[in-house]
C-alpha positions in Angstrom: -11.3 22.6 13.5 -13.1 24.5 10.7 -13.0 21.4 8.5 -14.6 19.4 11.2 -17.4 21.9 11.6 -18.0 21.9 7.9 -17.9 18.1 7.6 -20.4 17.8 10.5 -22.8 20.2 8.7 -22.4 18.3 5.4 -22.9 14.9 7.0 -25.9 16.0 9.0 -27.5 17.6 5.9 -26.8 14.5 3.8 -25.2 16.6 1.1 -22.3 14.3 0.9 -21.8 10.6 1.3 -19.4 9.7 4.1 -17.5 7.3 1.9 -17.4 9.4 -1.2 -14.2 8.6 -3.2 -11.8 10.9 -5.0 -9.9 10.2 -8.2 -7.5 8.0 -6.3 -10.2 6.0 -4.6 -9.5 7.7 -1.3 -12.2 8.8 1.2 -12.4 11.5 3.7 -11.2 9.0 6.3 -8.0 8.4 4.4 -7.2 12.1 4.5 -8.3 12.7 8.0 -5.9 10.0 9.2 -3.1 11.1 6.9 -3.3 14.6 8.2 -3.6 13.5 11.8 -7.0 15.1 12.3 -8.3 13.1 15.2 -11.5 15.0 15.6 -12.4 14.7 12.0 -11.4 10.9 12.1 -13.7 10.4 15.0 -16.5 12.3 13.4 -16.4 10.3 10.2 -16.1 6.9 12.0 -19.1 7.9 14.3 -21.1 8.7 11.2 -20.6 5.3 9.6 -17.5 5.8 7.5 -16.2 2.4 6.2 -13.1 1.8 8.5 -11.7 -0.6 5.9 -12.2 1.4 2.7 -9.3 1.0 0.3 -8.0 3.3 -2.3 -6.9 2.1 -5.8 -3.6 0.9 -4.3 -5.5 -1.2 -1.8 -4.4 1.1 1.1 -6.8 1.6 4.0 -6.8 4.3 6.6 -4.8 1.9 8.8 -2.1 1.6 6.1 -1.8 5.5 6.2 -1.8 5.7 10.0 0.8 3.0 10.4 3.0 4.4 7.6 3.0 7.8 9.2 3.3 6.5 12.8 0.0 8.1 13.9 -0.6 5.9 17.0 -3.8 7.7 18.1 -5.3 7.0 14.7 -4.3 3.4 14.8 -5.9 2.9 18.2 -9.1 4.6 17.0 -9.3 2.6 13.8 -8.7 -0.6 15.9 -11.5 0.4 18.3 -13.8 0.7 15.2 -12.6 -2.8 14.2 -10.4 -1.9 11.3 -8.7 -4.9 9.7 -5.0 -4.3 10.8 -3.9 -7.3 8.8 -5.3 -6.1 5.5 -2.9 -6.5 2.6 -2.6 -3.7 0.0 -1.8 -4.3 -3.7 1.9 -4.5 -3.0 1.2 -7.2 -0.5 1.9 -5.2 2.6 0.0 -4.9 5.8 -0.3 -1.7 7.8 2.4 -3.1 10.3 4.7 -3.9 7.4 4.5 -0.2 6.4 5.1 0.9 10.0 8.3 -1.3 10.1 9.5 -0.1 6.7 9.2 3.6 7.7 10.8 3.2 11.2 7.6 3.6 13.1 8.5 1.0 15.8 5.9 2.4 18.3 3.1 1.2 16.1 2.5 -2.4 17.0 
């Protein structure tokens, strides 16, 4: 919850750019999804985060959500029109990763 409050403050004050990338090309949205932080994910998307931003491996937040079986994140990303058929640099879609990692509930 603290991360969400801080993120909201930073976004409102325009101190940070919602799609700022780290050294791996990942944005806050990648990490919010990966760590299953639904509140922060929603906040970032509501503040204009690029739902289809990809890291240097070509992975989007949808790739992370499907790989880790985070169904609520998949649904939220789909609501914001994420490209669930996007292919990463290894040629895999988010759903390919879901299958590879035994996340059968993600479909």
